[in-house]
N, C-alpha and C positions, 0 to 999 in steps of 0.2 A: 620628702624632707630629708634632712641630714642629721648626723649625730649631734650637731650643735647648730644654732642659727649662723648663717653666713653673714659676713659684713660685705656689703656691695656698695661701691663708690661710683656715683654718676658724675660726670662732668659734661654738662650740656653747654652749647654756645648760648650766649646771654639772651638772645631774642626769645619771644614767647613760643615760636614754633618748636624748636628743638627742646626747650625746657619742658613744655607741656607734653611732648612725646616721651621724655624721660619720666615725668611725673606719672604718666599712665602706667608705664612698666614698673616703676618703683612702688606704686600703690599696690599692685598685685603681689609683688615680692614682700612688701611690708606685711600684708595680710597673711602671708605664709609663715610669718614669724621671724623674718630676717631683719637685720639692722641695715637701714638704707641711709647712706650719707650722700649729701649733695655738695660737691665742690663747685657751686655755681658762682656767678659774678656777684659782687657785693650788693648791688641794688636789689637783689632778691631777698635781702634780710627781712625776716618776719613773714615771708610769704610761703615758705616751704615747711617751716617747723610746725605750724598748725595742722599740716597734713600728716604729721607723724614722722617726718624725716629729720635727720640730723643736719643742721646747717653748718658747713665748714667752708665759709665763703672766701673768695679771693678777689683782690683788686687787679684789674687789667691795666691800670695806669695809676699814677700818683693821685690820690684823692684830692679834690679841690678843697682848699681851706675856706670856711665860711667867712664872709666879710666881718670886719671888726665890730663887735657888739651884736652881731646877728646870731640867732640860734640855728643850729644845723637842721635842715629840713629832711624829712624822709623822702628818698628818691623813689620814683616810679620804677617798678621792676622792668628790667631791660632798657633802662635809660641810656646806657652806653651806646646801644645801636639806634635807639630812637633819635638821639641827637645827631649821630653820624649820618643817618639816612636823610633827616630833615635838611642838613647842610648840603648834601650832594644831590638832592631831588632834581635840580635842573638838568642833571646829566641823563635822567631817564627819558628825556625827549629825543635823545640821539639814537641812531641805529645801533644795534648791539655790537657791531664790529668797532664802532667808535667808542663805545663804553668800556672796551677792554683797557684802554689807557686811562680814561677819565673816571671810571668807577670800579671796575673789577680789580685792577691792579692795586689801587689805593685801599680797597676793602681787604684784599689779601695782606697788604702791608700792615693795616691796622690790627688784623688778627694775629699776624706774626709778632708785632710789637707787644700785644697782650700776652702771647704765649711766653715770650722772653721775660717779660716783667714778672709774671706770676710763677715762674718755674721754682724759685726757692720756697714760695708759699705752698705750692703743691707737694713738694718733697716733705715739708713739715707736716702737712695734713696726712699724707700717706704714712709717715712714721708714727703719727699719733693714733690713727684708726686701724692700721694694719689690715687693709681690705683683702678679702679672699678672691675678689674679681673686680676689675675696674672697667667701667663702661664709658666710652666717649662718644658724644654726638656732636661733632664739630666738623670744620672743614680744613683745619690745620692741625698738625701733630703737636702734642705736649710731651716732650721726652720723659718727664717724671712719671707719666702714666704707663710708659712702656718699659721702664727700667727698675720697677719696684720689686720684681720677683713674682708678682701676682699676674694671672692671665689678663690680657687686655682684649676687650670686645669693642669693635667699631660699629657704630650705627650710622647709616646714611639716611637721614630723614629729609634730605633734598631729593630732587628728581634723580632716578637711577642712572641718568647719563653721566653722573659724577663717577660711576663705576665704569671704567673704560675697558679695553681688552678686545676691541674690534674696530677695524677700519670702516665698517658698515654703519657705525653710529654717527648721527649728526654731531657737530662740534658742541662742546659744553657751553651753556649760557647764550647760545646764538638764537634759539627759537627757529631753526631752519627745519624744513620738512624732511622726513626720512627718505622720501621717494625722489627727491630732487637734490643732486649734489652740487648744484650751482652755488659758488661762493664758499664751499667747504675748505678748499685748499687756501684761499686767500685769508679766511678767518683763522685757520690754523697757523699760518705764517705770522699773522699779526699777533696772535696769542704768544707765540714764542718771542717775538720782538719786544713785547711789553712786559713779559714775565720772566725771561731767562735769567737776567742778572739778579733779580730779587730771589728767585728760587735757588740759585747757586749759593748766595749768601746764607739763606735760611738752612739749606742742606748742610753747609759746613758747620753752622752753629749746632744743629741737631746732633751731628756726629760728635761734636765736642762734649755734649752732655751725656754721651754714652749710648745713644740710640743708633739703630742702623741707618744707613743712607736711605734717602727717600727715592721712590721711583722717579724716573726722569719727568720733570715738569709737573709732578704731583706734589701736593703739600701735606699729605696725610698718608701714613702707612696703612697697609692692609694687615689685619690681624692674622696670626698663624692659628689662633684658636677659634674665633667666630666673628663673622661679619654679617650684620643684619641690614636689610634695606626695606624701606616702607613704600610699597606701590602695589596696586592690585594686579593679579595675574592677567586680567583682561586688557590691561593697558601697558603691560611690561614689554621689554625688548628682547626677551629670551630667544626669539627666533633668529636674532642676528648677533647676540652677545651671550655665549655660554659662560657659566661661572663654575669654579671648582667647588669641592665639597666643603670648604670653609664658609661659603656664602649661603644665607637663608633669607628668603623673602617673607616679610610680614605684609600680607595683603592690605591690612589697615591696622591702625593702632589707636583706637578711639578711647581716650581716657574716661574713667568712670568717676572722676572727682568733681566734675561740673555740677552745680546745683540745678534743681529742676527749674523749668521755665514755663510759666503760664502766659500764653499770648494775651496781651491786654485787649480789653473789649474794644478799644479804639480802632484796632485793626482786625480783630477777630470777627467782629460784626461788620460784614461787608456785602455788597451786591453779589448776586449769583454769578455774574460773569467776571468777577474780580478774583485774582489769584493773590496768594500771600508769598512774598518774595523776600529773601535775605540778601542784604547788601553789606559787604565787608571788603576793605582793602588791607585788612590785617593790622596788627598793632604798629607796624612801621609805615606801611603805605598810607594809612590814614593821616599821617603827618602832612601830606600834601593837601592842605585845606582847599585850595582852588579847585583841584580835581574832584575832591569829595563833594563840594558844594555844587559843582556843575552836574555831577551824576544825580544828586538829590533833586536839583531843579528840573532836569529833564524827566526823570522818572516820576516826579510829582505831577506831571501833566497827564499821566496815564490813569486808567480806572482802577489800578491795582493798589494793594496795601503792602507796606514794607516794614521789616524789622531791620534796623541799621546799627551796625557796630561802628560807632562814630570815631573811634581812634583817639590818639593823644591830645587832639585839639578840639575835643568834644564841645567845650563851652562856646566855641566860636562857630560851630556848625548849626545852621538854621533848618529845621525840619518842618514840612507842611503837616496839615492835620491827618493826612493819609499815612503818616510814618511815625513809628516810635523807635527809640533807641537809647543807647547809653555808651559811655566810653568803651566798655567791653560788655559783651553778653555771653552767656554760657553756650558757646557755639554748638557743642555736640548735642545739646538739648533743643536748640533752635532748629537746626537743619532738618531733623525728621518731621517737623511740623509745617514746613514750607513746600511750595511747589517748584521753586526755581532758586538758584543761588547765583548771585553776581559777585565775582571774586577777582582778586589780583593773581590768583594761581599759585599761592604758596602751597608747599607740598602737604601740610597738615589739612588745609581747607580743601584742596583738590581730592585727597584720598578720603577725607571724611564725607565729602559730598557723594563720591562714588560708593562709599560704604553704605550710605542711606539711599542710594539709587535715585539721585536727583540730577536733572540736567543743569548745565551751568553756562554762563557767559563769563569769559575770562579776559581781563584787562591787565596784562602783565606790566610790571614796573622795573624789576631788576632780578639779577641772579638767575635761579632756576625757574623763575616764574614764566619766562619766555618759552622754555622747553615744555613745561606743563601745559601752557596755553596751546602750543602747537600740537601736542599729543592729543589733548582733548578734542581739538578741532579736526585733526586728520582721522581720528577714530569715530567721529560723528557723535561724541558724547555731549557736545555743546558747540558754542560759537566763540571764536577768538576775534576780538575787535582791536583796532588801533587805539591804544589807551589815550593818547592825546590828540589823535586825528579823526576820531569817529564823528560823524554827523549826528545831530540830535535824532533825526528820523531813523538812522541806522540802528541806534540803540533800542529805540521803541520797537522797530521791526524785529530785531533779534529776540526781544522778550516775547512778542506775539507769536513768532515762528516756533519757538521752543515750547511754549504753553499749548499750542495747537497740535503739536506732533504727538498724537496719542500712541503711535507705534513706538517711537523713541522712549516715551515715558514708561511704557510697558516693558521694553527691553532693559532699561536702566533699573526698573523696580526688581526684575528677576535677577539682574546682575548683583544688585545690592544684597539680595537675600543670600546669594552664593558667597559673597565676600564676608558677610556677617557670620555665616555658618563656619567659615574657616578660622574665625576667632584669632586673628593675628596678635592681639594684645597678649593673650595667654601663651600663644606659641613663642613669642619673643621672651616672655618671662621664663617659660620652661627652659629655653635654650641657655639663657644667662645663668639660671640656677644650675643647670647641668655642668656648665663650665666651672662654676664655683665648687660644685661637689667634686668634680674630677681633681681639682687643685687640692682641696682639703684631704682627699684620699690618696694623694700622691701619684695620680695617674700621669703617665707620660703621654706624649702626643698621640701614639697609635691608640691607646685606650680611650683618649678623649674623642678621637674620630669615631670609634665604635659607639661611644655614649651618645654622640650626636646623630648617628646614622639614621635612626628611626624618625628624626624630626626634620633634618635639613633638606630643603628643596623638594619636599614631597608634593606640596600643593602648587 
């Protein structure tokens, strides 16, 4: 602890993945007596305060005015990105190199627009709360977070390919295998063509706000104090991408705020040859109702039972008697109870599944999900399928193959035990706390490096 409680400000990207990642860390720090402030996007209003956090929310765009005579409705948390993903879902059927122009660049532009819009709000929040340490889990920089005088901590809760530094890494968001360089150069050239002008404009604005220049064709600074990334050692790229002493890996970061989950009798009572399987395309991927319904219909022909995270269009999804579900389920309490996970490959779900030692089938949709899917597949932790091109029999065969592979299940079970023993959630909280302590005590950079030496990159 410190002489006084720290004030720690988190700014997560608005989707559930990064926000839940920060909630997990923030909960640990809150229980240690610190004040934890969330500068989350405005649709999270009323969702964070009951967990004990201070809500200091920001708008990423001009709020829509309610229709005349209509009462304002409470928004779903993360609605900003749920709507965006739903509108651009047709682009996910394209090869990843084609998505650079039609999805990745527009997503970066939307993030940049949000950063520019909320910059004055962030400066006001920082002035009000005077944080001792600021933690950002996002994919673009917010200059206000870097120029406050408090140390800035970066969290990468996407796939660690976002952390570059080696020509031996596959290109970001491509989903290309690490052992085959075919297409790498073409993809890199296309990334530059579709992102250079946008990056130059954003970089100029960032410097106008008093922040340092961005690394070339990157949209977020590396922290001089501490950078955390979430990915298990067993799946990491450390053999081809060394990192300096400011970087620390959190093998997993499984929040402890989810409520307990009792498996309903409807699927708990099942034939001996039937497995229990978790299906989720995440809070954003579930907006593709056509894909979700196809998965449900195909899986409903098997002898197995399912728990389904139905997503934002839950009321429109029809489940057979062999399935139960809700718009959202407490995922970290569900995964330990199932035999297999079918997922979109979001980093939270991927790392949580490995944390609990379960095999997975990955059907990537966008962003880092392709990279996670490929990594899981090439390491033999599961099977990657073509999200929109798989045959019905192919999905059923993948389920049966993974359930029958007792050697894999034993290997993953042992790996999960190692990951859990490393307790990434507390490691991350420890390091954030140390950065805040060093700042409060007036430590300069060398002293801060000494303070972190015992924790960073040990595991």
